[in-house]
NUSE-535341 format. One record per residue (C-alpha): residue in one letter; z negated, x negated, y. Coordinates in nm, 4 decimals. Layout:
N
<pt><residuo>a</residuo><up>Z</up><east>X</east><north>Y</north></pt>
...
END
This chain:
193
<pt><residuo>m</residuo><up>0.2044</up><east>-2.1291</east><north>1.7965</north></pt>
<pt><residuo>v</residuo><up>0.1849</up><east>-1.7638</east><north>1.6905</north></pt>
<pt><residuo>q</residuo><up>0.4598</up><east>-1.8219</east><north>1.4319</north></pt>
<pt><residuo>i</residuo><up>0.2773</up><east>-2.1243</east><north>1.2896</north></pt>
<pt><residuo>v</residuo><up>-0.0507</up><east>-1.9347</east><north>1.2538</north></pt>
<pt><residuo>s</residuo><up>0.1241</up><east>-1.6316</east><north>1.1063</north></pt>
<pt><residuo>a</residuo><up>0.3306</up><east>-1.8394</east><north>0.8593</north></pt>
<pt><residuo>f</residuo><up>0.0184</up><east>-2.0402</east><north>0.7692</north></pt>
<pt><residuo>l</residuo><up>-0.1778</up><east>-1.7224</east><north>0.6928</north></pt>
<pt><residuo>i</residuo><up>0.1072</up><east>-1.5753</east><north>0.4885</north></pt>
<pt><residuo>l</residuo><up>0.1365</up><east>-1.8912</east><north>0.2786</north></pt>
<pt><residuo>l</residuo><up>-0.2417</up><east>-1.9248</east><north>0.2548</north></pt>
<pt><residuo>a</residuo><up>-0.2651</up><east>-1.5713</east><north>0.1199</north></pt>
<pt><residuo>i</residuo><up>0.0177</up><east>-1.6074</east><north>-0.1314</north></pt>
<pt><residuo>i</residuo><up>-0.0692</up><east>-1.9576</east><north>-0.2544</north></pt>
<pt><residuo>d</residuo><up>-0.4314</up><east>-1.8352</east><north>-0.2786</north></pt>
<pt><residuo>i</residuo><up>-0.6027</up><east>-2.1677</east><north>-0.3427</north></pt>
<pt><residuo>t</residuo><up>-0.9485</up><east>-2.0125</east><north>-0.3049</north></pt>
<pt><residuo>g</residuo><up>-0.8584</up><east>-1.7442</east><north>-0.5574</north></pt>
<pt><residuo>s</residuo><up>-0.7436</up><east>-2.0149</east><north>-0.7988</north></pt>
<pt><residuo>i</residuo><up>-1.0744</up><east>-2.2043</east><north>-0.7830</north></pt>
<pt><residuo>p</residuo><up>-1.2005</up><east>-2.0384</east><north>-1.1051</north></pt>
<pt><residuo>i</residuo><up>-0.8753</up><east>-2.1422</east><north>-1.2791</north></pt>
<pt><residuo>f</residuo><up>-0.9093</up><east>-2.5014</east><north>-1.1563</north></pt>
<pt><residuo>l</residuo><up>-1.2719</up><east>-2.5139</east><north>-1.2732</north></pt>
<pt><residuo>n</residuo><up>-1.1710</up><east>-2.3767</east><north>-1.6124</north></pt>
<pt><residuo>l</residuo><up>-0.9022</up><east>-2.6455</east><north>-1.6482</north></pt>
<pt><residuo>k</residuo><up>-1.1585</up><east>-2.9157</east><north>-1.5659</north></pt>
<pt><residuo>e</residuo><up>-1.4007</up><east>-2.7723</east><north>-1.8220</north></pt>
<pt><residuo>q</residuo><up>-1.1217</up><east>-2.7925</east><north>-2.0826</north></pt>
<pt><residuo>g</residuo><up>-1.0913</up><east>-3.1647</east><north>-2.0103</north></pt>
<pt><residuo>k</residuo><up>-0.7632</up><east>-3.1383</east><north>-1.8173</north></pt>
<pt><residuo>l</residuo><up>-0.7000</up><east>-3.4127</east><north>-1.5637</north></pt>
<pt><residuo>i</residuo><up>-0.6501</up><east>-3.2847</east><north>-1.2090</north></pt>
<pt><residuo>k</residuo><up>-0.5071</up><east>-3.5278</east><north>-0.9530</north></pt>
<pt><residuo>a</residuo><up>-0.5211</up><east>-3.3603</east><north>-0.6126</north></pt>
<pt><residuo>w</residuo><up>-0.2662</up><east>-3.5913</east><north>-0.4487</north></pt>
<pt><residuo>e</residuo><up>-0.0124</up><east>-3.5551</east><north>-0.7314</north></pt>
<pt><residuo>a</residuo><up>-0.0449</up><east>-3.1753</east><north>-0.7457</north></pt>
<pt><residuo>t</residuo><up>0.0014</up><east>-3.1287</east><north>-0.3707</north></pt>
<pt><residuo>a</residuo><up>0.2865</up><east>-3.3814</east><north>-0.3420</north></pt>
<pt><residuo>v</residuo><up>0.4797</up><east>-3.2186</east><north>-0.6272</north></pt>
<pt><residuo>s</residuo><up>0.4128</up><east>-2.8718</east><north>-0.4818</north></pt>
<pt><residuo>l</residuo><up>0.5362</up><east>-2.9807</east><north>-0.1405</north></pt>
<pt><residuo>g</residuo><up>0.8511</up><east>-3.1283</east><north>-0.2975</north></pt>
<pt><residuo>i</residuo><up>0.9205</up><east>-2.8043</east><north>-0.4833</north></pt>
<pt><residuo>f</residuo><up>0.8685</up><east>-2.5974</east><north>-0.1672</north></pt>
<pt><residuo>i</residuo><up>1.0952</up><east>-2.8147</east><north>0.0473</north></pt>
<pt><residuo>a</residuo><up>1.3689</up><east>-2.8322</east><north>-0.2178</north></pt>
<pt><residuo>f</residuo><up>1.3651</up><east>-2.4555</east><north>-0.2647</north></pt>
<pt><residuo>f</residuo><up>1.3506</up><east>-2.3977</east><north>0.1115</north></pt>
<pt><residuo>y</residuo><up>1.6833</up><east>-2.5794</east><north>0.1574</north></pt>
<pt><residuo>v</residuo><up>1.8598</up><east>-2.5331</east><north>-0.1783</north></pt>
<pt><residuo>g</residuo><up>1.7400</up><east>-2.1753</east><north>-0.2219</north></pt>
<pt><residuo>d</residuo><up>1.9561</up><east>-2.0615</east><north>0.0703</north></pt>
<pt><residuo>a</residuo><up>2.2655</up><east>-2.2235</east><north>-0.0844</north></pt>
<pt><residuo>l</residuo><up>2.1864</up><east>-2.0497</east><north>-0.4111</north></pt>
<pt><residuo>l</residuo><up>2.1671</up><east>-1.7170</east><north>-0.2309</north></pt>
<pt><residuo>k</residuo><up>2.5055</up><east>-1.7773</east><north>-0.0683</north></pt>
<pt><residuo>l</residuo><up>2.6500</up><east>-1.8741</east><north>-0.4054</north></pt>
<pt><residuo>f</residuo><up>2.5504</up><east>-1.5307</east><north>-0.5356</north></pt>
<pt><residuo>g</residuo><up>2.6462</up><east>-1.3508</east><north>-0.2123</north></pt>
<pt><residuo>v</residuo><up>2.2923</up><east>-1.2491</east><north>-0.1170</north></pt>
<pt><residuo>e</residuo><up>2.1827</up><east>-1.2410</east><north>0.2490</north></pt>
<pt><residuo>v</residuo><up>1.8475</up><east>-1.3862</east><north>0.3584</north></pt>
<pt><residuo>q</residuo><up>1.7342</up><east>-1.0443</east><north>0.4845</north></pt>
<pt><residuo>t</residuo><up>1.8094</up><east>-0.8856</east><north>0.1462</north></pt>
<pt><residuo>f</residuo><up>1.6173</up><east>-1.1645</east><north>-0.0243</north></pt>
<pt><residuo>a</residuo><up>1.3336</up><east>-1.1068</east><north>0.2234</north></pt>
<pt><residuo>v</residuo><up>1.3192</up><east>-0.7396</east><north>0.1204</north></pt>
<pt><residuo>a</residuo><up>1.3008</up><east>-0.8453</east><north>-0.2462</north></pt>
<pt><residuo>g</residuo><up>1.0398</up><east>-1.1066</east><north>-0.1527</north></pt>
<pt><residuo>a</residuo><up>0.8378</up><east>-0.8411</east><north>0.0289</north></pt>
<pt><residuo>i</residuo><up>0.8320</up><east>-0.6340</east><north>-0.2910</north></pt>
<pt><residuo>v</residuo><up>0.7060</up><east>-0.9367</east><north>-0.4871</north></pt>
<pt><residuo>l</residuo><up>0.4421</up><east>-1.0000</east><north>-0.2179</north></pt>
<pt><residuo>f</residuo><up>0.3395</up><east>-0.6352</east><north>-0.2399</north></pt>
<pt><residuo>i</residuo><up>0.2885</up><east>-0.6687</east><north>-0.6173</north></pt>
<pt><residuo>l</residuo><up>0.0927</up><east>-0.9933</east><north>-0.5765</north></pt>
<pt><residuo>a</residuo><up>-0.1250</up><east>-0.8349</east><north>-0.3072</north></pt>
<pt><residuo>f</residuo><up>-0.1863</up><east>-0.5390</east><north>-0.5363</north></pt>
<pt><residuo>e</residuo><up>-0.2931</up><east>-0.7814</east><north>-0.8111</north></pt>
<pt><residuo>m</residuo><up>-0.5371</up><east>-0.9531</east><north>-0.5749</north></pt>
<pt><residuo>i</residuo><up>-0.6889</up><east>-0.6285</east><north>-0.4496</north></pt>
<pt><residuo>v</residuo><up>-0.7134</up><east>-0.4388</east><north>-0.7780</north></pt>
<pt><residuo>g</residuo><up>-0.7776</up><east>-0.7354</east><north>-1.0058</north></pt>
<pt><residuo>v</residuo><up>-0.4972</up><east>-0.6714</east><north>-1.2539</north></pt>
<pt><residuo>e</residuo><up>-0.2291</up><east>-0.9117</east><north>-1.3726</north></pt>
<pt><residuo>i</residuo><up>0.1241</up><east>-0.7749</east><north>-1.3396</north></pt>
<pt><residuo>i</residuo><up>0.3153</up><east>-1.1014</east><north>-1.2986</north></pt>
<pt><residuo>k</residuo><up>0.2117</up><east>-1.3093</east><north>-1.5985</north></pt>
<pt><residuo>c</residuo><up>0.2107</up><east>-1.6892</east><north>-1.6101</north></pt>
<pt><residuo>d</residuo><up>0.2144</up><east>-1.8408</east><north>-1.9575</north></pt>
<pt><residuo>a</residuo><up>0.2519</up><east>-2.2064</east><north>-1.8519</north></pt>
<pt><residuo>k</residuo><up>0.0322</up><east>-2.4565</east><north>-2.0351</north></pt>
<pt><residuo>g</residuo><up>-0.0418</up><east>-2.8152</east><north>-1.9431</north></pt>
<pt><residuo>g</residuo><up>-0.0794</up><east>-3.1193</east><north>-2.1665</north></pt>
<pt><residuo>s</residuo><up>-0.3616</up><east>-3.3672</east><north>-2.1173</north></pt>
<pt><residuo>g</residuo><up>-0.3141</up><east>-3.3504</east><north>-1.7414</north></pt>
<pt><residuo>a</residuo><up>-0.2858</up><east>-3.0338</east><north>-1.5387</north></pt>
<pt><residuo>s</residuo><up>-0.1750</up><east>-3.1678</east><north>-1.1993</north></pt>
<pt><residuo>i</residuo><up>0.1922</up><east>-3.0764</east><north>-1.2340</north></pt>
<pt><residuo>v</residuo><up>0.1817</up><east>-2.7904</east><north>-1.4860</north></pt>
<pt><residuo>p</residuo><up>0.0135</up><east>-2.5495</east><north>-1.4284</north></pt>
<pt><residuo>i</residuo><up>-0.1369</up><east>-2.6520</east><north>-1.0915</north></pt>
<pt><residuo>a</residuo><up>0.1657</up><east>-2.7686</east><north>-0.8861</north></pt>
<pt><residuo>f</residuo><up>0.3861</up><east>-2.5194</east><north>-1.0670</north></pt>
<pt><residuo>p</residuo><up>0.3260</up><east>-2.2289</east><north>-1.1048</north></pt>
<pt><residuo>l</residuo><up>-0.0229</up><east>-2.1978</east><north>-0.9470</north></pt>
<pt><residuo>i</residuo><up>0.0577</up><east>-2.3497</east><north>-0.6056</north></pt>
<pt><residuo>a</residuo><up>0.4393</up><east>-2.3356</east><north>-0.5920</north></pt>
<pt><residuo>g</residuo><up>0.4762</up><east>-2.0239</east><north>-0.8002</north></pt>
<pt><residuo>p</residuo><up>0.7427</up><east>-1.7548</east><north>-0.7921</north></pt>
<pt><residuo>g</residuo><up>0.5682</up><east>-1.5534</east><north>-0.5218</north></pt>
<pt><residuo>a</residuo><up>0.5156</up><east>-1.8563</east><north>-0.2971</north></pt>
<pt><residuo>l</residuo><up>0.8744</up><east>-1.9759</east><north>-0.3447</north></pt>
<pt><residuo>t</residuo><up>1.0044</up><east>-1.6296</east><north>-0.2636</north></pt>
<pt><residuo>t</residuo><up>0.7811</up><east>-1.6237</east><north>0.0413</north></pt>
<pt><residuo>i</residuo><up>0.8895</up><east>-1.9645</east><north>0.1737</north></pt>
<pt><residuo>l</residuo><up>1.2521</up><east>-1.8571</east><north>0.1642</north></pt>
<pt><residuo>s</residuo><up>1.1795</up><east>-1.5101</east><north>0.2982</north></pt>
<pt><residuo>l</residuo><up>1.0000</up><east>-1.6596</east><north>0.5990</north></pt>
<pt><residuo>r</residuo><up>1.3334</up><east>-1.8022</east><north>0.7181</north></pt>
<pt><residuo>a</residuo><up>1.4349</up><east>-1.4508</east><north>0.8171</north></pt>
<pt><residuo>e</residuo><up>1.1327</up><east>-1.4231</east><north>1.0480</north></pt>
<pt><residuo>y</residuo><up>1.0293</up><east>-1.7702</east><north>1.1742</north></pt>
<pt><residuo>d</residuo><up>1.1732</up><east>-2.0971</east><north>1.3042</north></pt>
<pt><residuo>v</residuo><up>1.2144</up><east>-2.3753</east><north>1.0451</north></pt>
<pt><residuo>i</residuo><up>0.9836</up><east>-2.6193</east><north>1.2258</north></pt>
<pt><residuo>n</residuo><up>0.7045</up><east>-2.3600</east><north>1.2400</north></pt>
<pt><residuo>i</residuo><up>0.7412</up><east>-2.2853</east><north>0.8682</north></pt>
<pt><residuo>m</residuo><up>0.7280</up><east>-2.6582</east><north>0.7835</north></pt>
<pt><residuo>i</residuo><up>0.4148</up><east>-2.7120</east><north>0.9959</north></pt>
<pt><residuo>a</residuo><up>0.2505</up><east>-2.4112</east><north>0.8284</north></pt>
<pt><residuo>l</residuo><up>0.3551</up><east>-2.5441</east><north>0.4860</north></pt>
<pt><residuo>l</residuo><up>0.2139</up><east>-2.8918</east><north>0.5570</north></pt>
<pt><residuo>a</residuo><up>-0.1128</up><east>-2.7377</east><north>0.6772</north></pt>
<pt><residuo>n</residuo><up>-0.1317</up><east>-2.5331</east><north>0.3562</north></pt>
<pt><residuo>m</residuo><up>-0.0656</up><east>-2.8398</east><north>0.1417</north></pt>
<pt><residuo>a</residuo><up>-0.3431</up><east>-3.0249</east><north>0.3279</north></pt>
<pt><residuo>f</residuo><up>-0.5735</up><east>-2.7307</east><north>0.2561</north></pt>
<pt><residuo>a</residuo><up>-0.4649</up><east>-2.7316</east><north>-0.1104</north></pt>
<pt><residuo>y</residuo><up>-0.5332</up><east>-3.1057</east><north>-0.1340</north></pt>
<pt><residuo>v</residuo><up>-0.8844</up><east>-3.0697</east><north>0.0081</north></pt>
<pt><residuo>a</residuo><up>-0.9555</up><east>-2.7737</east><north>-0.2205</north></pt>
<pt><residuo>l</residuo><up>-0.8395</up><east>-2.9621</east><north>-0.5306</north></pt>
<pt><residuo>r</residuo><up>-1.0085</up><east>-3.2855</east><north>-0.4304</north></pt>
<pt><residuo>y</residuo><up>-1.3439</up><east>-3.1184</east><north>-0.3681</north></pt>
<pt><residuo>i</residuo><up>-1.3170</up><east>-2.8294</east><north>-0.6155</north></pt>
<pt><residuo>d</residuo><up>-1.6659</up><east>-2.8679</east><north>-0.7579</north></pt>
<pt><residuo>v</residuo><up>-1.8305</up><east>-2.8831</east><north>-0.4147</north></pt>
<pt><residuo>i</residuo><up>-1.6356</up><east>-2.5803</east><north>-0.2878</north></pt>
<pt><residuo>a</residuo><up>-1.7275</up><east>-2.3707</east><north>-0.5921</north></pt>
<pt><residuo>k</residuo><up>-2.0973</up><east>-2.4483</east><north>-0.5450</north></pt>
<pt><residuo>v</residuo><up>-2.0900</up><east>-2.3787</east><north>-0.1711</north></pt>
<pt><residuo>l</residuo><up>-1.8930</up><east>-2.0531</east><north>-0.1887</north></pt>
<pt><residuo>g</residuo><up>-2.0387</up><east>-1.9032</east><north>-0.5030</north></pt>
<pt><residuo>n</residuo><up>-1.8657</up><east>-1.6424</east><north>-0.7188</north></pt>
<pt><residuo>n</residuo><up>-1.9297</up><east>-1.3499</east><north>-0.4843</north></pt>
<pt><residuo>l</residuo><up>-1.7773</up><east>-1.5132</east><north>-0.1760</north></pt>
<pt><residuo>v</residuo><up>-1.4707</up><east>-1.6311</east><north>-0.3714</north></pt>
<pt><residuo>f</residuo><up>-1.4276</up><east>-1.2696</east><north>-0.4848</north></pt>
<pt><residuo>i</residuo><up>-1.4556</up><east>-1.1363</east><north>-0.1275</north></pt>
<pt><residuo>i</residuo><up>-1.2111</up><east>-1.3954</east><north>0.0099</north></pt>
<pt><residuo>r</residuo><up>-0.9576</up><east>-1.3067</east><north>-0.2600</north></pt>
<pt><residuo>k</residuo><up>-0.9822</up><east>-0.9331</east><north>-0.1750</north></pt>
<pt><residuo>f</residuo><up>-0.9553</up><east>-0.9986</east><north>0.2002</north></pt>
<pt><residuo>f</residuo><up>-0.6408</up><east>-1.2085</east><north>0.1569</north></pt>
<pt><residuo>g</residuo><up>-0.5026</up><east>-0.9434</east><north>-0.0767</north></pt>
<pt><residuo>v</residuo><up>-0.5292</up><east>-0.6760</east><north>0.1931</north></pt>
<pt><residuo>l</residuo><up>-0.3854</up><east>-0.9136</east><north>0.4546</north></pt>
<pt><residuo>l</residuo><up>-0.0962</up><east>-1.0002</east><north>0.2244</north></pt>
<pt><residuo>l</residuo><up>-0.0313</up><east>-0.6300</east><north>0.1567</north></pt>
<pt><residuo>a</residuo><up>-0.0014</up><east>-0.5594</east><north>0.5299</north></pt>
<pt><residuo>i</residuo><up>0.2309</up><east>-0.8585</east><north>0.5759</north></pt>
<pt><residuo>a</residuo><up>0.4476</up><east>-0.7466</east><north>0.2816</north></pt>
<pt><residuo>i</residuo><up>0.4873</up><east>-0.3984</east><north>0.4302</north></pt>
<pt><residuo>e</residuo><up>0.5779</up><east>-0.5449</east><north>0.7710</north></pt>
<pt><residuo>m</residuo><up>0.8298</up><east>-0.7868</east><north>0.6157</north></pt>
<pt><residuo>f</residuo><up>0.9801</up><east>-0.5073</east><north>0.4049</north></pt>
<pt><residuo>a</residuo><up>1.0178</up><east>-0.2675</east><north>0.6975</north></pt>
<pt><residuo>s</residuo><up>1.1668</up><east>-0.5167</east><north>0.9449</north></pt>
<pt><residuo>n</residuo><up>1.4191</up><east>-0.6646</east><north>0.7018</north></pt>
<pt><residuo>l</residuo><up>1.5119</up><east>-0.3347</east><north>0.5373</north></pt>
<pt><residuo>a</residuo><up>1.6215</up><east>-0.2039</east><north>0.8782</north></pt>
<pt><residuo>v</residuo><up>1.8622</up><east>-0.5019</east><north>0.9117</north></pt>
<pt><residuo>v</residuo><up>1.9934</up><east>-0.4560</east><north>0.5567</north></pt>
<pt><residuo>i</residuo><up>2.0559</up><east>-0.0845</east><north>0.6119</north></pt>
<pt><residuo>r</residuo><up>2.2246</up><east>-0.1484</east><north>0.9489</north></pt>
<pt><residuo>d</residuo><up>2.4525</up><east>-0.4148</east><north>0.7937</north></pt>
<pt><residuo>f</residuo><up>2.5308</up><east>-0.1833</east><north>0.4997</north></pt>
<pt><residuo>i</residuo><up>2.6280</up><east>0.1053</east><north>0.7312</north></pt>
<pt><residuo>n</residuo><up>2.8490</up><east>-0.1173</east><north>0.9487</north></pt>
END
């Protein structure tokens, strides 16, 4: 249960649906069609495909999961820094057509580079079933957030969305440091042996 909660919080912080609420509202104001079910289903498909195929890709290039987890921790650190400080280091130039459910919502806003790195990096720390339960819970949360975006924005208000984003940024920073330290020790030990 601890692994599920921990993996859920990690994914919740990195996917950052609440932090993306202003982006979703902006897309709606531009007349972009947002289908909550389509966006979450496509995101889930991308996550699951990368979770299983991503490992084979790593083996193809001779990269260990722990080494990838160290690299993922660095990406998480940068994303956490962005959330805390309010700067954009990792840029996303994706643009959607008349609908926005797949691009940019499913990819790269929900299943973006940081989240994909995270889902694969979690394999070094947690059991597969716990990661999948945490992922499904996050996709359910994403669906509800997209489905009721207007209601959520009114209830939370700009200030609370800002506070939530900063809180998850600090949480994500701590998780990134923990992930970096624990996996770097394994990488160094394997390198020395």
